[in-house]
C-alpha positions as CSV (number, residue, x, y, z in Angstrom):
1,M,106.2,28.6,84.6
2,A,105.1,27.7,88.1
3,N,104.3,30.4,90.6
4,S,105.3,30.4,94.3
5,F,102.5,28.0,95.0
6,G,103.8,25.4,92.6
7,R,100.9,25.9,90.1
8,E,101.1,26.8,86.4
9,N,99.9,30.3,85.6
10,T,97.8,29.6,82.5
11,N,96.4,33.2,82.2
12,K,99.8,34.8,81.8
13,P,100.4,36.0,78.2
14,K,103.4,34.6,76.4
15,R,106.4,36.8,76.7
16,V,107.7,38.2,73.4
17,P,111.1,39.8,73.4
18,V,111.3,43.5,72.4
19,S,113.3,42.5,69.3
20,G,111.0,39.6,68.6
21,I,108.8,39.3,65.5
22,R,105.2,40.3,66.0
23,D,102.2,39.7,63.7
24,I,100.6,43.1,63.5
25,M,98.9,43.0,60.1
26,T,97.1,39.7,59.8
27,V,93.4,40.1,59.6
28,Y,91.1,37.7,61.3
29,G,87.4,37.5,60.6
30,K,87.6,38.2,56.9
31,D,84.6,37.5,54.6
32,A,85.5,34.8,52.1
33,G,83.8,36.7,49.3
34,F,86.4,39.5,49.4
35,K,90.1,40.0,48.8
36,Y,91.7,42.2,51.5
37,Y,94.6,44.6,51.1
38,W,96.5,47.1,53.3
39,V,96.8,50.3,51.3
40,K,99.4,52.9,52.2
41,D,99.0,56.3,50.8
42,K,102.0,58.6,51.1
43,S,100.5,61.4,49.0
44,D,99.0,64.5,50.7
45,N,95.8,64.4,48.7
46,G,95.0,60.7,49.1
47,S,95.3,60.0,45.4
48,R,96.4,56.4,45.8
49,I,93.4,55.7,48.1
50,Q,91.1,57.4,45.5
51,R,92.5,55.1,42.8
52,F,91.6,52.0,44.9
53,I,88.1,53.4,45.5
54,R,87.6,54.0,41.8
55,G,88.8,50.5,41.2
56,G,86.0,49.1,43.3
57,Y,87.7,48.8,46.7
58,E,86.0,49.9,49.9
59,F,87.3,50.7,53.4
60,V,86.9,47.9,55.9
61,R,85.0,49.2,58.9
62,Q,84.9,47.7,62.3
63,E,81.4,46.6,63.2
64,K,80.9,45.1,66.6
65,G,84.5,43.9,66.8
66,E,84.3,41.2,64.1
67,Y,87.8,42.0,62.8
68,V,90.9,41.3,64.8
69,I,94.1,42.7,63.5
70,G,97.4,40.9,64.5
71,D,98.2,38.6,67.4
72,E,97.6,41.2,70.1
73,A,95.2,43.5,68.4
74,V,97.1,46.5,69.7
75,Y,95.6,48.9,67.2
76,A,92.1,47.5,67.2
77,S,89.4,50.1,67.3
78,Q,86.3,49.3,69.3
79,N,84.3,52.2,67.6
80,N,81.6,50.7,65.4
81,G,81.8,51.9,61.9
82,S,85.4,53.2,62.2
83,I,87.9,52.6,59.4
84,I,90.6,50.1,60.2
85,R,94.1,51.5,59.9
86,L,97.5,50.8,61.3
87,P,100.4,53.2,61.9
88,T,103.3,52.3,59.5
89,G,105.9,54.7,60.8
90,N,106.9,58.3,60.0
91,G,103.4,59.5,60.8
92,E,101.9,57.4,58.0
93,H,99.1,54.8,58.1
94,S,97.9,51.8,56.1
95,Y,94.2,51.4,55.6
96,L,92.5,48.0,55.3
97,M,90.5,47.9,52.1
98,R,88.7,45.1,50.3
99,I,87.3,44.3,46.9
100,P,84.7,41.6,45.9
101,L,86.6,38.4,44.9
102,E,85.1,38.5,41.4
103,F,86.6,41.9,40.7
104,H,89.9,40.8,42.1
105,L,89.9,37.8,39.8
106,E,89.0,40.0,36.8
107,D,91.9,42.4,37.7
108,K,94.3,39.5,38.0
109,A,93.3,38.0,34.6
110,A,93.8,41.5,33.0
111,R,97.3,41.8,34.5
112,E,98.2,38.3,33.3
113,Q,96.9,39.1,29.8
114,A,98.9,42.3,29.6
115,I,102.1,40.4,30.5
116,L,101.3,37.8,27.8
117,D,100.7,40.6,25.2
118,T,104.0,42.2,26.1
119,E,105.8,38.9,25.8
120,D,104.1,38.2,22.5
121,A,105.3,41.6,21.2
122,I,108.8,41.0,22.4
123,T,109.0,37.5,20.8
124,A,107.3,38.5,17.5
125,Q,109.3,37.0,14.6
126,G,110.8,39.4,12.2
127,T,112.8,38.9,9.1
128,S,116.2,37.3,9.3
129,G,118.0,40.1,7.5
130,R,118.4,43.8,8.1
131,E,115.1,44.6,6.5
132,A,112.1,44.8,8.9
133,N,108.8,43.1,8.2
134,E,105.6,45.1,7.8
135,D,105.4,45.6,11.6
136,G,108.9,47.1,11.7
137,V,110.3,44.0,13.4
138,Y,113.4,42.1,12.5
139,G,115.4,39.4,14.3
140,S,114.1,37.2,17.1
141,V,113.9,36.8,20.8
142,K,113.0,33.7,22.7
143,L,111.5,33.5,26.2
144,N,110.9,30.4,28.3
145,R,107.5,30.6,30.0
146,V,107.3,28.8,33.2
């Protein structure tokens, strides 16, 4: 947009309508050796956060401004060592946590194995009649794995 002098104003931020979509949760400056998650804890005693900590997650702390959150960094804290969090409404917050990538991959493999074990139990072949086999299974179920 040209100003009254006929020149473009290149310093003016792009206008975003009030009802427009804003990117407020994207994290810039992440370390490639970690998987990052926003963790919301609705409980009064922080039990969900404690489960994540016991699982190997740690709070992401702002050190010298290396993390930028969202397009406009509205909630960025400039305090070194402060935990990064965003308000999520109703007085609640989401906290940025991370886990080493190797632990994330182990957890993912364990979840996938649990799904396969459940599917194997569901599709276990039983006898064709009304009498169950030694595992107490009769009949059959078929699943198409994609």
